[in-house]
C-alpha positions in Angstrom: 62.9 33.5 34.7 61.6 31.8 32.7 62.1 29.8 29.7 59.9 29.9 27.2 59.9 26.8 24.9 56.7 26.7 22.7 53.0 24.8 22.0 51.6 21.4 21.7 48.4 21.4 20.0 46.1 18.5 21.5 43.0 17.2 19.5 41.7 15.2 21.7 41.2 14.5 25.7 43.2 10.6 24.6 45.5 12.4 22.7 46.4 14.9 26.1 46.3 11.6 28.0 49.2 10.5 26.2 50.9 13.5 26.3 50.3 13.1 30.1 52.0 9.6 30.2 55.0 10.7 27.9 55.6 13.2 30.1 55.3 11.4 33.3 58.0 9.0 31.9 60.2 11.2 31.1 59.9 13.5 33.9 62.6 13.1 37.0 60.8 12.3 40.0 60.9 15.4 42.3 60.1 17.0 39.1 56.7 19.4 39.5 54.5 20.7 37.2 52.4 23.8 37.3 49.1 23.4 35.8 46.8 26.3 34.3 43.9 27.3 32.5 40.7 27.6 33.2 37.8 25.1 34.2 37.0 22.3 31.2 40.4 22.2 29.1 41.8 19.0 30.1 43.9 19.6 33.5 42.8 16.6 35.1 43.0 14.7 31.7 46.6 15.1 31.8 46.9 13.7 35.4 44.7 11.3 33.8 47.4 9.9 31.2 50.1 10.8 33.7 48.6 8.1 36.5 47.8 5.8 33.6 50.8 5.9 32.2 52.8 4.9 35.3 50.8 1.9 36.2 49.9 3.8 39.4 47.2 3.3 41.9 45.7 5.6 44.3 47.6 5.5 47.9 45.9 4.6 51.4 43.4 2.6 50.2 40.8 4.6 48.7 38.5 3.4 46.1 40.8 3.4 42.9 38.8 4.7 40.0 41.7 6.4 38.5 42.8 9.6 38.4 40.2 11.9 39.7 40.3 15.7 40.7 41.4 16.2 44.3 39.1 19.6 44.3 37.4 18.7 47.5 40.4 17.2 49.3 43.0 18.6 47.8 45.6 16.4 47.3 46.0 12.9 45.9 48.9 10.3 45.8 49.2 7.4 43.5 51.8 4.9 43.7 53.3 3.0 40.8 55.6 0.5 39.5 58.9 0.4 41.4 57.4 2.6 43.8 57.3 5.8 41.7 54.8 8.0 42.9 52.7 11.2 41.8 50.7 13.5 43.8 48.3 15.6 42.3 46.9 19.1 43.9 44.5 21.2 43.1 44.5 24.3 44.6 41.2 25.8 42.9 39.6 26.0 46.4 42.8 27.4 47.9 42.8 31.3 47.9 47.2 32.0 47.9 50.1 30.6 48.0 50.1 30.9 52.4 47.2 28.3 52.1 49.2 25.7 50.5 52.5 26.6 52.3 49.4 25.8 55.3 48.7 22.7 54.1 52.4 21.2 54.4 53.3 21.5 50.3 57.0 21.5 51.5 56.7 18.0 52.5 55.1 16.2 49.5 55.6 18.8 46.3 59.1 18.6 45.1 60.3 16.0 47.7 60.7 12.5 46.6 57.5 12.1 44.0 56.5 13.4 40.9 53.9 17.1 41.4 51.1 18.0 39.3 49.8 21.0 40.8 46.2 22.2 39.0 45.4 26.1 39.5 48.6 26.4 39.9 48.9 30.5 39.0 46.7 30.6 42.5 49.6 29.4 44.7 52.9 29.7 42.1 54.8 31.5 44.9 54.7 28.4 46.8 55.9 25.9 44.5 59.5 24.5 44.8 62.1 26.3 41.8 62.7 24.9 39.1 59.1 23.6 38.1 57.9 23.1 34.2 54.7 25.1 33.7 52.0 24.1 31.3 49.3 26.9 30.2 46.0 24.8 29.0 43.9 26.8 26.7 40.5 25.8 24.5 41.3 26.0 20.6 38.6 24.4 19.1 35.3 22.0 21.1 37.6 18.9 21.5 41.1 20.6 20.4 43.6 22.3 23.2 46.4 24.4 23.2 49.6 23.3 25.5 52.1 26.5 26.1 55.0 24.6 27.8 57.9 26.6 29.8 60.0 26.2 32.5 60.1 28.4 36.1 63.2 29.1 38.0 66.8 28.6 37.7 68.0 24.8 36.0 64.3 24.6 34.6 65.9 23.5 30.8 66.2 19.3 31.5 62.3 19.7 32.6 61.8 22.1 29.4 63.7 19.4 27.0 62.1 16.6 28.9 58.6 18.0 28.1 60.3 18.0 24.7 61.3 14.4 24.4 57.5 13.9 25.2 55.9 15.9 23.2 58.1 14.3 20.3 57.3 10.8 21.4 53.5 12.0 21.1 54.1 12.5 17.5 51.0 15.7 17.9 51.5 19.3 16.3 54.6 20.9 17.8 55.3 24.7 17.5 58.4 25.2 19.0 59.4 29.6 19.9 
């Protein structure tokens, strides 16, 4: 079940980060956000905004340069105020949902943390339902379109949280 919602137009990477920060604050702790779109479209920028918005720092004593794409390690965890955590997964190098499941994703996606999964279209069958899906696409050199939808029974509260974040961002929203 997919709940179509609408689109958000971001005119810059900073605007995408602002949306990410507001979204992270609006979503419940176990929410899963599936990010899809081609290379360089702003998936990592959105997660960076979420991490910064929660004042989170990388867990496990790694160097903390803010949120970076976990392409080679696949998963990074960030800890914010009040022990609010973000799990950031990059499925770009994974070939299937089975590969994500084999990593033990049931233990870290949608459990107690806010989860962001880049290249989610590659592993959608392994994601717990419901989840929020954000499809990012290029509109111009620095402008992006973010299509928002909810997947699975019970996705409506996630979609409404995204709507609240978008309304607060002051950016252009086109509701379907």
